[in-house]
C-alpha atoms as a printed R data frame, in Angstrom:
    type eleno elety resid chain resno       x       y       z
1   ATOM     1    CA   MET     A     1  15.123   0.177  -0.575
2   ATOM     2    CA   LEU     A     2  12.808  -0.135  -3.927
3   ATOM     3    CA   GLU     A     3  13.487   0.098  -8.090
4   ATOM     4    CA   LEU     A     4  11.897  -0.476 -10.827
5   ATOM     5    CA   LYS     A     5  14.191  -0.744 -14.261
6   ATOM     6    CA   ASN     A     6  12.404  -0.365 -17.295
7   ATOM     7    CA   VAL     A     7   9.447  -2.185 -16.363
8   ATOM     8    CA   THR     A     8   6.544  -3.275 -19.086
9   ATOM     9    CA   LYS     A     9   3.852  -4.614 -18.530
10  ATOM    10    CA   THR     A    10   1.378  -5.818 -21.657
11  ATOM    11    CA   PHE     A    11  -2.301  -7.183 -21.120
12  ATOM    12    CA   ASN     A    12  -4.135  -9.634 -23.361
13  ATOM    13    CA   PRO     A    13  -1.069  -9.014 -26.305
14  ATOM    14    CA   GLY     A    14  -2.171  -9.299 -29.739
15  ATOM    15    CA   THR     A    15  -5.853  -9.370 -28.970
16  ATOM    16    CA   VAL     A    16  -8.360  -6.380 -29.596
17  ATOM    17    CA   ASN     A    17  -8.267  -5.793 -25.978
18  ATOM    18    CA   GLU     A    18  -3.948  -5.836 -26.030
19  ATOM    19    CA   LYS     A    19  -3.201  -2.869 -23.058
20  ATOM    20    CA   ILE     A    20   0.376  -1.562 -22.137
21  ATOM    21    CA   ALA     A    21  -0.578  -0.997 -18.650
22  ATOM    22    CA   LEU     A    22   3.511  -0.374 -17.948
23  ATOM    23    CA   LYS     A    23   6.054   1.255 -19.999
24  ATOM    24    CA   ASN     A    24   9.356   1.614 -18.944
25  ATOM    25    CA   LEU     A    25   8.342   2.543 -16.116
26  ATOM    26    CA   ASN     A    26  11.713   3.663 -13.863
27  ATOM    27    CA   LEU     A    27  11.146   4.502  -9.888
28  ATOM    28    CA   LEU     A    28  13.329   4.590  -7.187
29  ATOM    29    CA   LEU     A    29  12.447   4.163  -3.157
30  ATOM    30    CA   ASN     A    30  15.214   5.382  -0.784
31  ATOM    31    CA   ASP     A    31  14.831   3.695   3.281
32  ATOM    32    CA   GLY     A    32  12.693   5.966   4.637
33  ATOM    33    CA   ASP     A    33  10.491   7.382   1.620
34  ATOM    34    CA   PHE     A    34   6.702   7.727   1.874
35  ATOM    35    CA   VAL     A    35   5.630   8.125  -1.748
36  ATOM    36    CA   THR     A    36   2.185   9.020  -2.496
37  ATOM    37    CA   VAL     A    37   1.081   7.803  -6.356
38  ATOM    38    CA   ILE     A    38  -1.538   9.321  -8.619
39  ATOM    39    CA   GLY     A    39  -2.873   9.352 -11.469
40  ATOM    40    CA   GLY     A    40  -6.595   9.138 -14.197
41  ATOM    41    CA   ASN     A    41  -8.166   5.864 -14.955
42  ATOM    42    CA   GLY     A    42  -5.797   3.136 -16.110
43  ATOM    43    CA   ALA     A    43  -2.161   4.727 -14.870
44  ATOM    44    CA   GLY     A    44  -1.063   1.694 -14.346
45  ATOM    45    CA   LYS     A    45  -0.948   2.426 -10.639
46  ATOM    46    CA   SER     A    46  -2.384  -0.734  -9.132
47  ATOM    47    CA   THR     A    47  -1.160  -2.756 -12.187
48  ATOM    48    CA   MET     A    48   2.529  -1.167 -10.605
49  ATOM    49    CA   LEU     A    49   2.176  -2.156  -7.019
50  ATOM    50    CA   ASN     A    50   0.992  -5.753  -8.412
51  ATOM    51    CA   ALA     A    51   4.267  -5.973  -9.852
52  ATOM    52    CA   ILE     A    52   6.164  -5.223  -6.939
53  ATOM    53    CA   ALA     A    53   4.045  -7.880  -5.063
54  ATOM    54    CA   GLY     A    54   4.351 -10.442  -7.548
55  ATOM    55    CA   VAL     A    55   0.829 -10.473  -8.527
56  ATOM    56    CA   TRP     A    56   1.904  -9.908 -12.569
57  ATOM    57    CA   LYS     A    57   5.425 -10.853 -13.430
58  ATOM    58    CA   PRO     A    58   6.686  -8.389 -15.475
59  ATOM    59    CA   ASP     A    59   6.911  -9.022 -19.870
60  ATOM    60    CA   GLU     A    60  10.415  -6.712 -19.686
61  ATOM    61    CA   GLY     A    61  12.263  -4.990 -16.541
62  ATOM    62    CA   GLN     A    62  13.418  -5.571 -13.218
63  ATOM    63    CA   ILE     A    63  12.509  -5.389  -9.745
64  ATOM    64    CA   LEU     A    64  14.752  -4.729  -6.883
65  ATOM    65    CA   ILE     A    65  13.657  -5.076  -3.039
66  ATOM    66    CA   ASP     A    66  16.353  -3.957  -0.544
67  ATOM    67    CA   GLY     A    67  19.169  -4.848  -3.707
68  ATOM    68    CA   VAL     A    68  17.506  -8.304  -4.184
69  ATOM    69    CA   ASP     A    69  16.290  -9.049  -7.621
70  ATOM    70    CA   VAL     A    70  12.737 -10.381  -6.696
71  ATOM    71    CA   THR     A    71  11.932 -10.094 -10.533
72  ATOM    72    CA   GLY     A    72  11.272 -13.463 -11.336
73  ATOM    73    CA   MET     A    73   9.613 -14.419  -7.985
74  ATOM    74    CA   VAL     A    74   7.035 -15.916  -6.905
75  ATOM    75    CA   GLU     A    75   4.300 -13.933  -4.750
76  ATOM    76    CA   TYR     A    76   4.105 -16.046  -1.730
77  ATOM    77    CA   LYS     A    77   8.412 -15.793  -1.520
78  ATOM    78    CA   ARG     A    78   8.244 -11.868  -1.793
79  ATOM    79    CA   ALA     A    79   6.185 -11.821   1.430
80  ATOM    80    CA   LYS     A    80   9.373 -11.736   3.982
81  ATOM    81    CA   PHE     A    81   9.588  -8.645   1.960
82  ATOM    82    CA   LEU     A    82   6.618  -6.600   1.924
83  ATOM    83    CA   GLY     A    83   3.391  -5.995   4.189
84  ATOM    84    CA   ARG     A    84  -0.140  -4.589   2.538
85  ATOM    85    CA   VAL     A    85  -3.254  -3.076   2.470
86  ATOM    86    CA   PHE     A    86  -5.892  -3.155  -0.155
87  ATOM    87    CA   GLN     A    87  -8.920  -0.557  -0.774
88  ATOM    88    CA   ASP     A    88 -11.511  -3.424   1.065
89  ATOM    89    CA   PRO     A    89 -11.408  -4.020   4.718
90  ATOM    90    CA   MET     A    90 -12.553  -7.596   3.873
91  ATOM    91    CA   LEU     A    91  -9.271  -8.380   2.571
92  ATOM    92    CA   GLY     A    92  -5.718  -9.014   4.073
93  ATOM    93    CA   THR     A    93  -7.445 -10.919   7.786
94  ATOM    94    CA   ALA     A    94  -9.492 -13.549   8.459
95  ATOM    95    CA   ALA     A    95 -12.961 -12.909   9.039
96  ATOM    96    CA   ASP     A    96 -13.531 -15.937  10.838
97  ATOM    97    CA   MET     A    97 -10.630 -16.043  12.962
98  ATOM    98    CA   GLU     A    98 -10.087 -14.203  16.561
99  ATOM    99    CA   ILE     A    99  -8.226 -10.553  16.384
100 ATOM   100    CA   GLU     A   100  -4.972 -12.761  18.406
101 ATOM   101    CA   GLU     A   101  -5.154 -15.459  15.567
102 ATOM   102    CA   ASN     A   102  -4.898 -12.815  12.750
103 ATOM   103    CA   LEU     A   103  -1.879 -11.385  14.569
104 ATOM   104    CA   ALA     A   104  -0.126 -14.450  15.368
105 ATOM   105    CA   LEU     A   105  -0.845 -15.325  11.747
106 ATOM   106    CA   ALA     A   106   0.969 -12.294  10.574
107 ATOM   107    CA   VAL     A   107   3.971 -12.807  12.812
108 ATOM   108    CA   ARG     A   108   4.523 -15.964  11.503
109 ATOM   109    CA   ARG     A   109   4.161 -15.015   7.431
110 ATOM   110    CA   GLY     A   110   7.142 -16.385   6.202
111 ATOM   111    CA   ARG     A   111   8.951 -18.087   8.711
112 ATOM   112    CA   ARG     A   112   9.116 -22.091   9.398
113 ATOM   113    CA   ARG     A   113   6.815 -23.409  11.250
114 ATOM   114    CA   GLY     A   114   6.687 -26.336  13.849
115 ATOM   115    CA   LEU     A   115   3.438 -28.325  14.633
116 ATOM   116    CA   GLY     A   116   2.445 -26.059  17.541
117 ATOM   117    CA   TRP     A   117   0.014 -23.185  16.969
118 ATOM   118    CA   GLY     A   118  -0.804 -22.150  20.528
119 ATOM   119    CA   ILE     A   119  -0.643 -18.332  21.458
120 ATOM   120    CA   ARG     A   120   1.946 -18.009  24.575
121 ATOM   121    CA   SER     A   121   0.376 -14.979  27.282
122 ATOM   122    CA   SER     A   122   3.364 -12.798  26.328
123 ATOM   123    CA   GLU     A   123   2.415 -12.629  22.293
124 ATOM   124    CA   ARG     A   124  -1.160 -12.206  24.178
125 ATOM   125    CA   GLU     A   125  -0.003  -9.056  26.106
126 ATOM   126    CA   LYS     A   126   2.508  -7.819  23.096
127 ATOM   127    CA   TYR     A   127  -0.882  -7.825  21.324
128 ATOM   128    CA   LYS     A   128  -2.946  -5.743  23.627
129 ATOM   129    CA   GLU     A   129  -0.177  -3.338  23.986
130 ATOM   130    CA   LEU     A   130   0.121  -2.651  20.230
131 ATOM   131    CA   LEU     A   131  -4.204  -2.665  19.569
132 ATOM   132    CA   ALA     A   132  -4.115  -0.164  22.514
133 ATOM   133    CA   GLU     A   133  -2.043   2.457  20.844
134 ATOM   134    CA   LEU     A   134  -4.328   2.199  17.685
135 ATOM   135    CA   GLY     A   135  -7.378   4.363  19.993
136 ATOM   136    CA   LEU     A   136 -10.201   2.078  19.375
137 ATOM   137    CA   GLY     A   137 -10.564  -0.730  22.257
138 ATOM   138    CA   LEU     A   138  -9.397  -3.623  20.086
139 ATOM   139    CA   GLU     A   139  -7.221  -4.597  23.287
140 ATOM   140    CA   HIS     A   140  -9.907  -5.177  25.320
141 ATOM   141    CA   ARG     A   141 -11.348  -7.696  21.991
142 ATOM   142    CA   LEU     A   142  -9.205  -9.963  21.320
143 ATOM   143    CA   THR     A   143 -11.264 -12.825  21.199
144 ATOM   144    CA   SER     A   144 -13.730 -11.259  18.521
145 ATOM   145    CA   LYS     A   145 -13.922 -12.485  15.145
146 ATOM   146    CA   VAL     A   146 -12.496 -10.142  12.795
147 ATOM   147    CA   GLY     A   147 -15.840 -10.389  10.683
148 ATOM   148    CA   LEU     A   148 -17.714  -8.240  13.549
149 ATOM   149    CA   LEU     A   149 -15.194  -5.229  13.296
150 ATOM   150    CA   SER     A   150 -16.398  -2.416  11.205
151 ATOM   151    CA   GLY     A   151 -14.250  -1.411   8.123
152 ATOM   152    CA   GLY     A   152 -12.414   1.406  10.262
153 ATOM   153    CA   GLN     A   153 -11.581  -1.240  12.986
154 ATOM   154    CA   ARG     A   154 -10.797  -4.034  10.458
155 ATOM   155    CA   GLN     A   155  -8.812  -1.791   8.448
156 ATOM   156    CA   ALA     A   156  -6.538  -0.668  11.525
157 ATOM   157    CA   VAL     A   157  -5.773  -4.411  12.342
158 ATOM   158    CA   THR     A   158  -4.908  -4.939   8.427
159 ATOM   159    CA   LEU     A   159  -2.271  -2.268   8.715
160 ATOM   160    CA   LEU     A   160  -1.117  -3.189  12.203
161 ATOM   161    CA   MET     A   161  -0.194  -6.630  10.632
162 ATOM   162    CA   ALA     A   162   0.872  -5.782   7.705
163 ATOM   163    CA   THR     A   163   3.609  -3.611   9.721
164 ATOM   164    CA   LEU     A   164   4.153  -6.588  12.536
165 ATOM   165    CA   ASN     A   165   7.280  -7.970  10.865
166 ATOM   166    CA   ARG     A   166   8.739  -4.192   9.892
167 ATOM   167    CA   PRO     A   167   8.445  -5.426   6.498
168 ATOM   168    CA   LYS     A   168  11.054  -3.897   3.354
169 ATOM   169    CA   LEU     A   169   8.324  -1.598   1.536
170 ATOM   170    CA   LEU     A   170   4.877  -1.538   2.466
171 ATOM   171    CA   LEU     A   171   2.261  -1.213  -0.294
172 ATOM   172    CA   LEU     A   172  -1.120   0.766   0.173
173 ATOM   173    CA   ASP     A   173  -3.703   0.348  -2.229
174 ATOM   174    CA   GLU     A   174  -5.740   2.971  -1.956
175 ATOM   175    CA   HIS     A   175  -6.517   1.771   2.119
176 ATOM   176    CA   THR     A   176  -8.778   4.409   2.966
177 ATOM   177    CA   ALA     A   177 -11.079   4.347  -0.214
178 ATOM   178    CA   ALA     A   178 -13.635   2.546   1.212
179 ATOM   179    CA   LEU     A   179 -14.059   4.186   4.908
180 ATOM   180    CA   ASP     A   180 -16.274   7.082   5.536
181 ATOM   181    CA   PRO     A   181 -14.518  10.199   5.532
182 ATOM   182    CA   ALA     A   182 -13.835  10.561   9.914
183 ATOM   183    CA   THR     A   183 -12.946   6.835   9.667
184 ATOM   184    CA   ALA     A   184 -10.515   7.311   6.783
185 ATOM   185    CA   ALA     A   185  -8.589  10.638   8.050
186 ATOM   186    CA   LYS     A   186  -8.414   8.214  11.700
187 ATOM   187    CA   VAL     A   187  -6.623   4.979   9.264
188 ATOM   188    CA   MET     A   188  -4.260   7.829   8.083
189 ATOM   189    CA   SER     A   189  -3.354   8.794  10.819
190 ATOM   190    CA   LEU     A   190  -2.595   6.134  12.461
191 ATOM   191    CA   THR     A   191  -0.658   5.482   8.503
192 ATOM   192    CA   ASP     A   192   1.468   7.982   9.454
193 ATOM   193    CA   ARG     A   193   2.558   7.375  13.090
194 ATOM   194    CA   ILE     A   194   3.382   3.664  11.606
195 ATOM   195    CA   ILE     A   195   5.528   4.835   9.044
196 ATOM   196    CA   ASP     A   196   7.365   7.374  10.991
197 ATOM   197    CA   GLU     A   197   7.677   5.675  14.440
198 ATOM   198    CA   GLU     A   198   9.187   1.651  12.701
199 ATOM   199    CA   HIS     A   199  10.708   4.015   9.579
200 ATOM   200    CA   LEU     A   200   9.303   2.072   6.911
201 ATOM   201    CA   THR     A   201   9.133   2.931   3.257
202 ATOM   202    CA   ALA     A   202   5.754   3.013   1.990
203 ATOM   203    CA   LEU     A   203   3.971   2.816  -1.113
204 ATOM   204    CA   MET     A   204   0.345   4.514  -1.212
205 ATOM   205    CA   VAL     A   205  -1.659   4.436  -4.055
206 ATOM   206    CA   THR     A   206  -4.422   7.208  -3.525
207 ATOM   207    CA   HIS     A   207  -7.465   8.565  -5.510
208 ATOM   208    CA   ASN     A   208  -7.285  11.548  -2.912
209 ATOM   209    CA   MET     A   209  -5.750  14.333  -4.164
210 ATOM   210    CA   GLN     A   210  -5.182  15.608  -1.081
211 ATOM   211    CA   ASP     A   211  -4.051  12.959   1.105
212 ATOM   212    CA   ALA     A   212  -1.391  12.911  -1.531
213 ATOM   213    CA   ILE     A   213  -0.314  15.975  -1.077
214 ATOM   214    CA   THR     A   214  -0.830  15.934   2.883
215 ATOM   215    CA   HIS     A   215   0.780  12.826   3.280
216 ATOM   216    CA   GLY     A   216   4.724  11.509   3.096
217 ATOM   217    CA   ASN     A   217   7.853  13.121   1.743
218 ATOM   218    CA   ARG     A   218   7.071  12.980  -1.949
219 ATOM   219    CA   LEU     A   219   4.435  12.448  -4.576
220 ATOM   220    CA   ILE     A   220   4.254  10.524  -7.938
221 ATOM   221    CA   MET     A   221   1.895  11.371 -11.073
222 ATOM   222    CA   MET     A   222   1.447   8.457 -13.185
223 ATOM   223    CA   HIS     A   223  -0.445   8.501 -17.150
224 ATOM   224    CA   GLU     A   224  -0.689   5.854 -19.536
225 ATOM   225    CA   GLY     A   225   1.873   2.998 -17.396
226 ATOM   226    CA   GLY     A   226   4.743   5.789 -16.424
227 ATOM   227    CA   ILE     A   227   5.380   9.034 -14.549
228 ATOM   228    CA   ILE     A   228   4.814  12.124 -15.982
229 ATOM   229    CA   PHE     A   229   5.454  14.068 -12.246
230 ATOM   230    CA   ASP     A   230   8.107  13.274  -9.339
231 ATOM   231    CA   ILE     A   231   8.110  16.156  -6.735
232 ATOM   232    CA   SER     A   232   9.279  16.264  -2.728
233 ATOM   233    CA   GLY     A   233   9.818  18.028  -0.048
234 ATOM   234    CA   GLU     A   234   9.203  21.782   0.042
235 ATOM   235    CA   GLU     A   235   7.580  21.779  -3.488
236 ATOM   236    CA   LYS     A   236   5.313  19.424  -2.359
237 ATOM   237    CA   ARG     A   237   4.383  20.270   0.638
238 ATOM   238    CA   LYS     A   238   3.637  23.935  -1.016
239 ATOM   239    CA   LEU     A   239   0.792  22.132  -3.650
240 ATOM   240    CA   THR     A   240  -2.229  22.813  -4.001
241 ATOM   241    CA   ILE     A   241  -5.052  20.299  -5.933
242 ATOM   242    CA   GLU     A   242  -5.583  23.274  -8.207
243 ATOM   243    CA   ASP     A   243  -2.074  22.641  -9.032
244 ATOM   244    CA   LEU     A   244  -1.781  19.224  -9.720
245 ATOM   245    CA   LEU     A   245  -4.638  19.255 -12.123
246 ATOM   246    CA   ASP     A   246  -2.328  22.165 -13.818
247 ATOM   247    CA   ARG     A   247   0.553  20.093 -13.694
248 ATOM   248    CA   PHE     A   248  -1.138  17.012 -15.004
249 ATOM   249    CA   ARG     A   249  -2.779  18.668 -18.151
250 ATOM   250    CA   LYS     A   250  -0.147  20.335 -19.123
251 ATOM   251    CA   LEU     A   251   2.108  16.962 -18.643
252 ATOM   252    CA   SER     A   252   0.020  15.025 -20.783
253 ATOM   253    CA   GLY     A   253  -2.231  16.958 -22.510
254 ATOM   254    CA   THR     A   254  -5.631  15.870 -21.491
255 ATOM   255    CA   GLN     A   255  -7.614  16.525 -18.706
256 ATOM   256    CA   PHE     A   256  -7.572  14.281 -15.046
257 ATOM   257    CA   ALA     A   257  -9.944  10.978 -15.423
258 ATOM   258    CA   ASN     A   258 -10.554   9.545 -11.833
259 ATOM   259    CA   ASP     A   259 -14.318  10.514 -11.020
260 ATOM   260    CA   ARG     A   260 -12.928   9.280  -7.333
261 ATOM   261    CA   ALA     A   261 -10.806  11.739  -7.668
262 ATOM   262    CA   LEU     A   262 -12.341  14.857  -8.406
263 ATOM   263    CA   LEU     A   263 -15.232  14.046  -6.512
264 ATOM   264    CA   ASN     A   264 -13.398  13.926  -3.755
């Protein structure tokens, strides 16, 4: 479902601020894979997600989604392939619009639109059903402005919006990092359920090592723009945080440098 072939990205080349963010990165995700991504500060995790989403164009290499080469495709044209949830709950939704209006926008994303805007009653009933499944009482607040929701509620709505059209690939960029532990656990539970029920292929960057171990069927560790560790199945389920830190030290020759991960 996703293939990265020798993807390289350098920021500020030829200057004192030159930074090689991705270096000959190769990655293959099969249909239905849920891959968690961890790594130290500056490992290239978010740069990789941005390259897949089209925010950055790689200097070299190819990016394919479901067999389609999207390397040179601009960001807005990739929207039909992707769903994305960001770390900041304020991103991914329109704060001044109602919940049902945000959902309607998500449904229409990537489709040819006419002059009409109205939300049909059948659509409204569908939104109620979907929101009820979140278990947050939002099915009774369809006309509430999204900006009035709590961070966790807003992130749950964003997750729903990102998956309404069953994207080829779901990108989760530390989407629980800004939430309190209880709310983060709720959003992760919703994430697991939606990915499983919709049989989605997902790539989740996280600073939470326990989440990286607990969720998904595969875990990759990044360092200096490349993948140094890739584990799945029963081996992954048996991992501990201590195992991950030990593997990182052995494979990279350095200590794991991510304050949020270590504090967590």
